[in-house]
Backbone bond lengths (Angstrom), bond angles and torsions (degrees), N, CA, C in turn:
res aa  C-N    CA-C-N  psi(-1)  N-CA   C-N-CA  omega(-1)  CA-C   N-CA-C  phi
1 X - - - 1.460 - - 1.545 108.75 -
2 X 1.296 115.41 118.82 1.445 117.98 -179.35 1.540 108.66 -106.66
3 X 1.327 115.26 148.69 1.438 122.00 -177.00 1.496 107.44 -107.53
4 X 1.316 117.35 116.55 1.436 122.31 177.95 1.514 111.89 -79.48
5 X 1.306 117.43 125.73 1.486 117.62 177.72 1.530 110.56 -68.18
6 X 1.271 118.92 153.15 1.461 119.95 178.84 1.508 111.48 -61.40
7 X 1.303 118.17 151.88 1.472 121.83 179.27 1.483 109.72 -69.26
8 X 1.298 116.81 163.54 1.442 126.34 178.49 1.540 108.66 -54.02
9 X 1.310 118.49 -50.01 1.439 120.77 -177.41 1.506 111.43 -68.11
10 X 1.299 119.90 -37.61 1.469 123.73 178.96 1.558 108.45 -63.41
11 X 1.318 115.77 -42.76 1.467 118.81 -179.71 1.523 111.08 -67.36
12 X 1.293 116.91 -40.62 1.489 119.78 176.57 1.507 111.12 -65.42
13 X 1.311 120.07 -42.68 1.443 122.98 175.20 1.525 111.09 -56.83
14 X 1.264 118.22 -48.61 1.459 124.17 -176.70 1.600 110.11 -60.66
15 X 1.282 114.73 -42.99 1.440 118.44 179.69 1.545 111.35 -69.06
16 X 1.280 117.36 -41.16 1.470 123.70 177.09 1.536 108.04 -57.66
17 X 1.284 117.99 -47.74 1.505 122.57 -179.35 1.545 108.29 -60.90
18 X 1.285 118.89 -40.05 1.504 120.21 179.25 1.517 112.92 -69.94
19 X 1.320 116.01 -33.55 1.469 119.41 -176.59 1.488 115.46 -82.36
20 X 1.346 116.59 -23.46 1.478 118.87 -173.56 1.539 112.18 -59.84
21 X 1.334 121.47 -43.22 1.448 120.16 179.70 1.513 111.59 -64.66
22 X 1.321 117.84 -28.34 1.461 120.57 -178.99 1.520 112.30 -78.11
23 X 1.335 117.26 -20.15 1.448 120.70 179.46 1.488 109.83 -133.24
24 X 1.323 117.92 68.46 1.452 123.24 -172.98 1.486 113.04 -67.92
25 X 1.397 117.76 -23.37 1.439 123.42 -176.94 1.540 112.29 -80.04
26 X 1.340 115.57 -12.75 1.474 120.09 -177.44 1.515 110.62 -99.47
27 X 1.322 114.12 143.93 1.466 121.45 178.24 1.560 109.09 -66.60
28 X 1.305 114.84 148.72 1.443 120.39 176.17 1.476 112.76 -55.05
29 X 1.295 117.31 -36.97 1.461 122.41 -178.31 1.528 109.52 -67.55
30 X 1.301 119.90 -36.01 1.477 123.12 176.13 1.520 109.88 -64.34
31 X 1.279 115.08 -45.31 1.463 119.89 177.85 1.530 110.69 -62.42
32 X 1.340 115.46 -47.46 1.465 121.22 -179.40 1.569 108.60 -58.58
33 X 1.298 116.69 -44.10 1.478 119.93 -179.79 1.512 112.30 -60.15
34 X 1.368 114.07 -42.82 1.467 116.68 -179.46 1.542 112.12 -67.48
35 X 1.309 116.08 -39.44 1.465 119.35 177.56 1.527 110.53 -66.43
36 X 1.358 116.08 -45.26 1.483 118.32 179.36 1.531 110.78 -61.41
37 X 1.303 118.94 -42.58 1.467 121.67 179.09 1.537 109.76 -60.13
38 X 1.343 116.92 -46.36 1.444 120.31 -178.13 1.543 109.93 -63.89
39 X 1.347 116.52 -40.49 1.458 122.22 179.46 1.525 108.71 -63.92
40 X 1.306 120.82 -42.22 1.407 123.38 -179.91 1.568 112.67 -67.15
41 X 1.303 116.24 -31.00 1.458 119.09 175.29 1.543 111.58 -67.55
42 X 1.273 117.25 -24.05 1.516 121.00 -177.45 1.513 111.21 -106.52
43 X 1.321 118.63 9.70 1.462 120.96 -173.94 1.556 114.48 -61.68
44 X 1.316 115.22 -25.22 1.464 120.00 -177.25 1.555 112.43 -100.99
45 X 1.320 117.66 10.26 1.412 120.06 179.93 1.516 112.32 -62.07
46 X 1.313 115.88 133.12 1.493 119.16 -176.87 1.485 109.20 -70.35
47 X 1.305 118.74 -43.23 1.497 121.00 -178.60 1.506 107.90 -95.36
48 X 1.326 117.57 114.88 1.435 122.99 -174.81 1.543 114.05 -90.11
49 X 1.272 115.79 -8.48 1.480 119.55 -171.73 1.539 112.43 -60.31
50 X 1.293 119.22 -32.99 1.461 121.95 -174.70 1.492 114.12 -112.56
51 X 1.364 118.87 9.70 1.398 120.87 -175.73 1.534 112.05 -59.92
52 X 1.336 117.83 -40.15 1.467 121.53 -179.41 1.510 111.65 -61.66
53 X 1.302 115.37 -42.89 1.487 119.41 179.99 1.533 110.79 -68.64
54 X 1.314 118.02 -39.09 1.479 120.66 -179.89 1.572 109.24 -71.72
55 X 1.310 116.70 -36.09 1.491 117.41 175.94 1.465 112.17 -62.09
56 X 1.349 115.01 -45.03 1.487 118.43 -179.10 1.511 111.79 -63.53
57 X 1.273 115.70 -39.15 1.467 122.47 -179.67 1.538 109.96 -63.79
58 X 1.336 116.83 -48.42 1.449 122.18 -179.90 1.512 111.45 -65.22
59 X 1.322 116.93 -39.38 1.479 118.41 178.55 1.540 111.47 -67.85
60 X 1.332 115.53 -39.04 1.506 116.84 176.23 1.492 111.41 -59.98
61 X 1.301 117.54 -42.71 1.469 122.18 -177.53 1.578 107.88 -60.98
62 X 1.318 114.91 -45.33 1.502 118.42 -178.94 1.513 109.68 -66.26
63 X 1.332 117.73 -47.29 1.453 121.86 179.07 1.534 114.27 -58.89
64 X 1.349 117.01 -36.86 1.406 118.88 178.34 1.559 112.38 -62.12
65 X 1.368 111.24 -37.70 1.507 117.82 176.57 1.522 110.49 -64.10
66 X 1.234 116.16 -43.30 1.503 119.78 179.17 1.540 113.19 -66.60
67 X 1.342 113.39 -38.14 1.473 117.54 -175.27 1.560 111.60 -88.40
68 X 1.340 113.81 -5.98 1.467 115.77 177.97 1.497 114.65 76.73
69 X 1.282 118.81 22.23 1.439 122.57 179.35 1.512 112.49 -86.25
């Protein structure tokens, strides 16, 4: 039995949904752009186990700068 990792788009969607309540003043497209950019920066990572966590962390950091937090 093999476990298929979620697709890129599914992962991005899930992170966007988690970040929206944290950044209510920002448009969904802004959040999605930050998450997509962070995901693209890690697309060549050899170890894929923690990519989702790292993407979310990087996107949060970027969104905090935009939101002035």
